C-alpha positions as CSV (number, residue, x, y, z in Angstrom):
1,M,20.2,-77.2,40.2
2,V,21.4,-74.7,37.6
3,A,23.7,-72.0,39.0
4,E,25.2,-68.9,37.6
5,I,29.0,-68.8,37.0
6,R,30.4,-65.3,36.7
7,F,33.8,-64.8,35.3
8,C,36.0,-62.1,33.9
9,L,39.8,-62.3,34.1
10,P,41.8,-65.6,34.0
11,I,41.8,-65.9,37.8
12,G,39.9,-68.0,40.3
13,K,38.0,-71.2,39.7
14,W,36.6,-70.1,36.3
15,W,39.9,-68.7,34.9
16,F,39.6,-70.9,31.8
17,L,36.5,-69.2,30.5
18,S,38.2,-65.9,29.9
19,P,39.5,-65.1,26.4
20,Y,42.7,-64.0,28.3
21,A,43.3,-67.6,29.5
22,K,46.6,-68.9,28.1
23,F,45.4,-71.6,25.7
24,P,47.1,-71.1,22.3
25,I,45.0,-71.3,19.1
26,K,46.0,-71.9,15.6
27,M,43.9,-69.8,13.2
28,E,43.9,-69.2,9.5
29,V,43.9,-65.5,8.7
30,D,44.1,-64.1,5.2
31,G,45.1,-67.5,3.7
32,K,47.9,-68.3,6.2
33,F,48.0,-70.1,9.6
34,Y,49.2,-68.2,12.7
35,I,49.4,-69.3,16.4
36,F,48.0,-66.8,18.9
37,P,48.8,-67.1,22.6
38,T,45.2,-66.4,23.6
39,V,41.8,-65.8,22.1
40,E,42.2,-62.1,23.1
41,H,45.4,-61.8,21.0
42,Y,43.5,-63.3,18.0
43,Y,40.5,-61.0,18.5
44,Q,42.6,-57.8,18.8
45,A,44.9,-58.8,15.9
46,M,41.9,-59.4,13.7
47,K,41.3,-55.6,13.7
48,F,44.1,-55.6,11.1
49,Y,45.0,-57.5,8.0
50,A,47.8,-60.1,8.4
51,S,49.9,-58.0,6.0
52,D,49.8,-55.1,8.5
53,E,52.8,-55.1,11.0
54,R,50.3,-54.2,13.8
55,F,48.7,-57.6,13.3
56,H,52.1,-59.2,14.1
57,T,52.9,-56.9,16.9
58,I,49.6,-57.8,18.7
59,M,50.1,-61.5,18.0
60,N,53.5,-61.4,19.7
61,L,52.7,-59.4,22.8
62,K,53.3,-61.3,26.0
63,N,50.2,-60.2,27.8
64,P,46.6,-60.3,26.4
65,D,45.7,-57.1,28.2
66,E,48.6,-55.4,26.3
67,A,47.0,-56.7,23.1
68,R,43.7,-55.0,24.1
69,L,45.2,-51.8,25.3
70,I,47.5,-51.2,22.3
71,T,44.4,-51.1,20.0
72,K,43.2,-48.1,22.0
73,T,46.3,-46.0,21.0
74,P,46.0,-43.5,18.1
75,E,48.2,-45.4,15.7
76,Y,46.1,-48.5,16.2
77,K,42.7,-46.8,15.7
78,I,43.3,-46.0,12.0
79,N,43.3,-48.1,8.8
80,R,41.7,-51.1,10.4
81,R,40.1,-54.1,8.7
82,V,37.0,-52.6,7.2
83,D,34.6,-55.4,8.3
84,F,35.9,-55.9,11.9
85,D,33.0,-54.1,13.7
86,K,30.4,-55.9,11.6
87,N,32.1,-59.3,12.3
88,K,33.5,-58.8,15.8
89,F,31.1,-61.2,17.5
90,N,31.7,-63.9,14.9
91,I,35.4,-63.4,15.3
92,M,35.2,-63.9,19.1
93,E,33.0,-66.9,18.7
94,K,35.4,-68.4,16.1
95,G,38.4,-67.8,18.5
96,M,36.6,-69.3,21.5
97,R,35.5,-72.3,19.6
98,A,39.1,-72.9,18.4
99,K,40.2,-72.6,22.0
100,F,38.0,-75.4,23.2
101,M,38.3,-77.6,20.1
102,Q,42.1,-77.3,20.1
103,N,42.7,-77.6,23.9
104,L,41.3,-80.8,25.4
105,E,41.9,-79.6,29.0
106,A,39.9,-76.5,28.3
107,A,37.1,-78.4,26.7
108,E,36.7,-80.8,29.6
109,M,36.6,-77.9,32.1
110,L,33.9,-76.2,30.0
111,K,31.8,-79.4,29.8
112,A,32.1,-79.7,33.6
113,T,30.1,-76.5,34.0
114,K,27.2,-78.7,32.9
115,K,24.1,-76.5,32.5
116,D,25.2,-73.6,34.6
117,V,24.5,-70.1,33.2
118,L,27.8,-68.5,32.2
119,I,28.0,-64.8,32.6
120,K,30.9,-62.6,31.7
121,S,30.9,-60.1,34.5
122,C,33.4,-57.5,33.5
123,V,33.1,-53.8,33.6
124,V,35.3,-53.3,30.5
125,C,33.4,-55.8,28.3
126,Y,29.9,-54.4,28.6
127,K,30.7,-51.6,26.2
128,C,31.3,-54.0,23.3
129,G,28.4,-56.3,24.1
130,F,30.4,-59.2,25.5
131,G,29.7,-58.6,29.2
132,E,26.5,-58.5,31.3
133,G,26.3,-54.7,31.7
134,S,25.4,-54.6,28.0
135,T,22.3,-56.8,28.7
136,Q,23.6,-59.0,26.0
137,N,26.1,-61.3,27.7
138,R,27.3,-62.5,24.3
139,M,30.4,-64.1,25.7
140,G,28.4,-66.2,28.1
141,K,26.1,-67.2,25.2
142,I,29.0,-68.1,23.0
143,L,30.5,-70.3,25.8
144,M,27.1,-72.0,26.5
145,K,26.7,-72.7,22.7
146,I,30.2,-74.2,22.5
147,R,29.6,-76.3,25.6
148,A,26.4,-77.7,24.1
149,E,28.3,-78.6,20.9
150,L,31.1,-80.3,22.9
151,S,28.5,-82.2,25.0
152,G,26.5,-83.3,22.0
153,L,23.4,-81.5,23.1
């Protein structure tokens, strides 16, 4: 029987599905490799070029929610990467794929969700199209796509 799995923050049984979950990822950005503490750090830092000090500030914040919130401040709303909005869904998918490809424990937990429908149920994320309130549930779709790749389906 297929069930629905609803997740948001890195808490509870489904904590590992969140981009806030503490699985570091190594990513190439603007020709150099960087290690981000979470996918959320990567996603938020990608609003800026690696040559921008704000990129490094975000990357080094302790908390993924701090990384999200700092980009809402006036000094972080200007002079962003020109193609971020056009590519934000691809950036998130690339980060989530890296998380599960680079962290075996996370990959095994994702595969264990079998064919359940994954739904990001988060009031903050519906605005950008990642959560269920947007009617798009892009995060859930990204995770189910990665799960199928990992499972060889």
